[in-house]
N, C-alpha and C positions, 0 to 999 in steps of 0.2 A: 576877849572883847569884855568891859562888861557894862552892865543896861541901867541908868535906876529904871526904877518904876516910872512910866506913861514917856520914856524919850525916846530917840529916833534912832538916836544915834549911840556912841556905842567907847568907850575909852579901852586905845585899846593897852593894854596891862602883859602880854609873851610875844615879846618881835622875834624869836631864837629860831633857829632851823630845826629841830625836830616837831612832830605831828603831837601834841597836846593833846590827853585823857586822861579818863577816871577823877574830872575836878571835884575838890571839895572845900567847903566854906563852912568854918567854926564861927560860933557865935557873935565873934571879935571883929568879926569884920580876915582874917585871916585863909590867905586862900592853899588848898592844898592842890595840887596838876605832879601828874606822870609828865615825863618829856618822856615821850618811844623814846624815839628817834637817838635820843643823845645815851638812854639809859639811866637818868638819873629823876630825881621826885624832887620839885622845886616848892619855895614855900614863900607867898606876898607878901608881908599886911596891909592890911587892910583893903588886898587888893590894887594895889600903884608898882612896878617896875616890873622889871622879869621874872625877878625871887633867886632866893637865893640855894644852893642843894643842902636838899638835909639826910641823904640818902643816897648810896649810886656815886659810886665815876665816873664822871663823863665822858660818851663817846669810847670807854672801855667794857665794854659783855661780855660777862664770864659769869659765874657761878651764886648762888644765895652762901651766904648771908654778906655780906659787901654789899657786893657788885649785882649788878638785873641782868636784865635781856627779855627786854620787851615789861617794861614795870606798865600796868594795864590800867589793870583800875586803883585806882585812894577811896577811902573810909579817915574822918577822922576825928578822936571826940575833941569836944571841950577843953581837956587839961592840955590838948598839945599833944599826945598818941594821938598817932595816926602805923597803917595799917595797908602792904600794897602786894598787887597781887601782880604774880610774875607767871606771865605768862607762856616761857619758854622753858623758864625752869621750873612750871610747876607748881610752885609752893605760893604760899599768904606769909610775910613777914612783917611782925610790930616793933615799931618802932621809936622810942619816948623823943619827949618836946627840947631837950635836947641836942640831936644826931646834927650831925654837921656830916658831910663829903664826908662818901667810904666808914660813915659806920657802921660795926655790926647790928644787923637785922638779929631777932627772934624768932625764929620758922617758926609756926601758928598753927600750919595746913599746907 
């Protein structure tokens, strides 16, 4: 949910079936978050809507660099480049702003 300062009610951002973890908001309001149970990372422009898949393959947990198995943490730069920690594959992957579902990441750790 998204809450504005001073608000006691929020706006639903994501209503999917998976647990969300590791969310990160960049300066333009774009929200990146890991959809843990569905094995993907999503991006929501201005934190509206369920978000588009920008990395991973939905409901297909597998090995890096094009799949996740429990994407857990997300960090994004203002350029749109983002990093994802994959808990089961024990890697950190880097993706560029034009990433789409299934896009191969670069293993950086």
